[in-house]
Steps between C-alpha positions, in 0.01 A plus 500: 500500500584487132153607404535800728833597339337457158229744615771757585511454875840568660698209641453598868127558453463162327677322787291687758184398324595137502626507858182655626272263312672166558414258779803374702728747323745480792599154365581632150800669347432724203738667263401714203696682224346708226613557145701807609694309770308640796477240772296421810528236766270361767698263732211354700512534880483125559787418255870465562694730270833391367664768710331418828654256748322167528465287811803278547285182538329578169836529322630181661188315392540617141862399499412148617233472237737609228768263621252209496376590149856528368573143613202368302588698193853359484383140469 
């Protein structure tokens, strides 16, 4: 993406080029900002975004894992 920006390609066009040429792009999250502060984002359709709700069992599992790890770190 940076090479595209260096060649003068706009942020959105650079993201589109990468999205359309990358295998399994749905599992990726891409963010891009150019030297002028213009930004672009590709969230990936198979990714959870920070704003999207996650399944309750997934959150519970993560909490249990964190709790277990915290016990080992305190020793």
